[in-house]
N, C-alpha and C positions, 0 to 999 in steps of 0.2 A: 445405501450401505456404506459404512466408513471402512476404508482400506488404508493400511500403512504401506507405503511403497517408497522406493528410491527413484528420483527423477534427476538425471544429470548430476549424480553424486550427492544430491540433497535429499534428506529424509522428509517425507510429506505425509499428511493425512488427506485422503481423497474421499470426499463425501458426495456420492452420486445421488441425484434425484431418481425417483422411480420410473419416470418416463424415459423412453428411448429416443435416439436421434440427436442431431446437433443441438448443443446447449450453450447458454451463456455460462462462462466460468468466471468466478470471483476468486482470485488468488489473494491469500491473507499472509501478511508479514508481521510477525510478533516483534515486541520491543526487546531491549537489552536486558538480559537476565531472565527471560521467559523461554517458552518453547512452543512447538507447533500445536500443543493441546490447548493453548490459551484462547486465541481468537475463534477457533472452530466452535467453541461453545456458544458463540453468538448466532450460529447458523439457524437454529430454530426460531429466532426472533427476526430473521431476515426473510427475503423472498424465497418461497418454496420451489420455484421453477429453476433455480440456479444450481450449478455444480460448484461446490466449495473445495478448494485445495489450499491447505494451510502448510506452509513450508517452515522447516526448522533451519535456523541460521547455522552456518558452518563452524563458528568458533565456540568451543565448549569452555565455559567459565567455571562450572562446578556441576555436580550431578543435577540433571534436569534443567540446567541454566545455560542459555546460549546467547551469542551476540553475532551481529553481522560484521562488525569490525571493532577493534579496541577503542575505548574512550578514556578520557581522564577527567576527573572532577577537580576543578580549580576554583579559586576564589571568584574568578570572573565568569564561572559557569562551566558547562561541559564542553570539552574540546576533543578533536580527533584528527588523525592523519588523513588528509584527502586522498592520498595515493592508496592507502589501505581500504578506504571506502570505495574507491574506484574498482579495486580488485574484487571486492565483494559484489559490486554491481555487475561485473562481468560474469561472475558465477551465477548470479540470479538471472541475468539475461539468457544464458545458455539453458537454464532450467525452464524459463518461460518459452523459449523457442522450441524446446523438446515437447512441452505441454501442447503447444499449438500444432506441431507436426504430427504428434501421435494421437491426440484426443480430438482434434479438428473442431474447435469451438465455433459457435456462430460468428460469421464475419471474419474468421481466421485471426481473432485477437482475443485478449482477456481483459477483464476488469481487475484493477490492482488496488488493494486496500492495505495500508500499513499503519501501525500504531507506534508512536515514539520513534525509536530508531528505524522501525519498519516504514514509518512515514518518510524518513530521510531516503531510504532505499527506493521508495515509490517516486519521490521527486527526481532522484538521480536517473531512474529508468525512463521517466517521462521526458526528461531533457535530452538524454542520449539516444534512446531508441523508442520514440513515440509510436512508430509503426506497429509495435507489438501490442498496443493497448487500445481499448475502447474508452477508458477513462480512469481517473485517479481519485482515491479517497484518502486524504491525509489526516490522521487523527493524532492530536497532541504531539506534533513533530516540529522539526527545525528545518528550515529551508537551507540547502547546501549552496551558499553564496559562491563558493569557488567553482561550482559546476556550471552555473549560468554564464560565467566568463568563457568557459571552454565550449559549452553547448548553448549558444544563444537560442532563444525561442524561435523555432522555425514555423512555417505554415502548418506543418503536420501537428506540432505540439500545440499550436494556437487553436486547433480544432478539437482538442481533447477537452471533455468536461472535467472540471476540477471541483471537488468538494473538500473544503478545509474546515476542520472542527477542533475546538480547543476549550479547555476549562480556564476561567478567569482566575482561579485560585491555584493553578498548577505551580508547584514549587520545584518540580524536577526540570521542566522546560517551560519557563514563564510564557504567558500568553503573548508577550511582545514578539516571540518568534513567529507565531501565526499571523500577527498583524503585519509583520515585516513581509511575510510571504504574500499577504493580500496586496501590499503596496507594489510588490514586484510583478504579480501575475494578473491582477484584476483588469488592467488595461492591455494585457498582452494576449489573453485567451478569450475566446468568444463566449464560453460558458463557464463562468466562475461563480461559485457559491461559497459563502463564508458564514460560519455560525460560531457563536460563543455561548458558554454555559456556566452557571455559577457552581463550578465543580473543580476538583483537583486533577491529578494526572490519572484520569480514568475515562470510561465511556458510560454515559448516563443513559437511562431508558428514554429520556427525551431526545437525546442524540440519536439513539437507535431508531426511534420513530421518524425523525427527520431524515436519517440516512435511507430508510426504506422508501419514503416519499420521493426523495431525490433520485434514487436508483430506478424505481419503477417508472418514473416519468421519462427516463432515458433509455431503458432497455429496448423499447420498440424501435427507437431511432438508430440503435447501434447493433441490432441483431444480425443484419445481413440475411442471407438466404440459407 
């Protein structure tokens, strides 16, 4: 059953599975200009045993359009203020902590999946507070270089599974961003998976299939008691 609720001041859609008891929770973070109704639509194509929580970003841009932090479109690409991104990450972390404390997911952690700007938020959380997470799925995103200087990869971060997926024809955030993330992370984390697809700034059915395979292979190892 899908419920709309507020968790730590952020609006969410909470899609519970039918079974009771401790569950794996996949938290979804939408991209700039979208909302919490976007990624939750992928739930029927993903694992049925998961609880899905899709969070609305706090910055309203227009009706039904939200962002995690302001961005600027420049000739050199998309830029943003790292301090504003850090503030957004702190709000997200509080939300994740509340989810963990109140819903008690398996293992006392959540899985985090972000698309575009949501992927940036996922990277930021993994670097700064890896103890909240079972693993990270970064879709069509950009790695926050400034954050890895402040939060170098720790032993806890290094144990997180990372799945990075990107379209080779992405004109919003070129695939070079994903390849850069691969260079930074593949030798730093023990479980790093990278996938490219002949697509634009979107999530393809092939990517969903690969995401399912990746996630199912890791759920058993990260479930806890």
